[in-house]
C-alpha positions as CSV (number, residue, x, y, z in Angstrom):
1,M,45.3,37.6,-73.3
2,K,44.3,33.8,-72.5
3,R,47.5,33.8,-70.2
4,L,46.0,36.8,-68.6
5,L,42.9,35.5,-68.0
6,I,44.2,32.4,-66.3
7,N,46.3,34.0,-64.4
8,T,44.2,36.5,-63.1
9,S,41.3,33.8,-62.4
10,A,43.7,31.9,-60.3
11,A,45.3,34.7,-58.2
12,I,41.5,36.0,-57.5
13,A,40.6,32.3,-56.8
14,G,43.4,31.6,-54.4
15,F,42.9,34.9,-52.5
16,M,39.3,34.2,-52.0
17,V,40.1,30.7,-50.8
18,S,42.6,32.0,-48.2
19,L,40.1,34.8,-47.0
20,P,37.8,32.7,-44.5
21,L,40.9,30.7,-42.8
22,P,42.2,33.3,-40.6
23,A,38.3,33.7,-39.6
24,H,37.6,30.1,-38.8
25,A,41.4,29.8,-37.2
26,A,41.1,32.7,-34.7
27,D,38.0,31.0,-32.7
28,D,39.8,28.0,-32.3
29,L,43.5,28.4,-31.5
30,P,44.0,29.0,-27.5
31,V,45.9,32.5,-26.5
32,I,49.4,31.9,-25.3
33,T,49.9,33.2,-21.6
34,P,53.3,33.8,-19.9
35,I,53.7,31.0,-17.1
36,T,53.6,32.7,-13.7
37,D,54.0,29.9,-11.4
38,G,55.9,26.7,-12.1
39,D,52.7,24.0,-11.7
40,A,53.3,21.4,-13.8
41,D,49.5,21.8,-14.8
42,T,50.6,25.1,-16.0
43,I,53.6,24.0,-18.0
44,I,51.5,21.2,-20.1
45,T,49.0,23.9,-20.7
46,A,51.5,25.7,-22.1
47,I,53.2,23.4,-24.2
48,Q,49.6,22.0,-25.2
49,N,49.1,25.7,-26.8
50,V,52.0,26.1,-28.6
51,V,51.6,22.9,-29.9
52,T,48.3,23.6,-31.2
53,W,49.7,26.5,-33.0
54,L,52.4,25.1,-34.5
55,F,49.9,22.4,-36.2
56,A,47.8,25.3,-37.3
57,L,50.8,27.0,-38.9
58,A,51.7,24.0,-40.7
59,G,47.8,23.4,-42.1
60,A,48.2,26.9,-43.0
61,L,51.2,26.2,-45.0
62,A,50.1,23.2,-46.4
63,V,47.2,24.2,-47.8
64,A,48.9,27.3,-49.4
65,Y,51.4,24.9,-50.6
66,L,48.6,23.0,-52.3
67,I,46.9,26.0,-53.8
68,W,50.2,27.1,-55.0
69,G,50.3,23.4,-56.7
70,G,47.0,24.2,-58.0
71,I,47.9,27.4,-59.5
72,Q,50.6,26.2,-61.3
73,Y,48.9,23.2,-62.8
74,I,46.4,25.8,-64.1
75,T,48.9,28.1,-65.5
76,G,51.9,25.9,-66.5
77,G,51.2,24.2,-69.5
78,A,52.6,20.8,-70.0
79,K,55.9,21.0,-68.4
80,G,54.3,22.7,-65.4
81,A,51.3,20.0,-65.0
82,E,53.8,17.7,-64.4
83,A,55.6,19.5,-61.8
84,A,52.4,20.8,-60.3
85,K,51.2,17.4,-59.9
86,G,54.2,16.5,-57.4
87,T,53.6,19.6,-55.7
88,I,50.0,18.5,-55.1
89,I,50.8,15.5,-53.9
90,N,53.5,16.4,-51.9
91,A,51.0,19.0,-50.4
92,I,48.2,16.3,-49.8
93,I,50.8,14.3,-47.9
94,G,51.5,16.9,-45.7
95,I,48.5,17.6,-45.0
96,V,47.5,13.9,-43.8
97,V,50.9,13.8,-42.0
98,I,49.7,17.1,-40.2
99,V,46.4,15.1,-39.3
100,L,47.7,11.9,-38.4
101,A,50.6,14.1,-35.7
102,Y,47.7,16.0,-34.4
103,V,45.6,12.7,-33.7
104,I,48.3,11.3,-32.2
105,V,49.2,14.3,-30.1
106,Q,46.0,14.5,-28.8
107,A,45.8,10.4,-28.1
108,V,48.7,10.7,-26.0
109,V,47.7,13.8,-23.8
110,G,44.1,12.5,-23.8
111,M,46.3,9.3,-22.0
112,L,48.3,11.2,-19.7
113,S,45.5,13.7,-18.4
């Protein structure tokens, strides 16, 4: 009974945490439109839009991986907790790498513009 309660609570918490993500992400992501002319500015803008979408997808996957590690930590017992710690550490490293990559890309784009 205790395990069922923990699993249900973890599933509900994970679901509730994931609900606001699409609502906030929808406002910030650019719309990808087809390139109609070969202008260099249009191509650069299209590449920036694709990169923004890729960073958003990578960030969402990293957060989902972090949540999965938290669920494993809660429900895994002693052995599961050790594996979950590795999952959580990897997710945090991934989030840091994604944020740093985004900052570097924005700095390069700012220097080139």
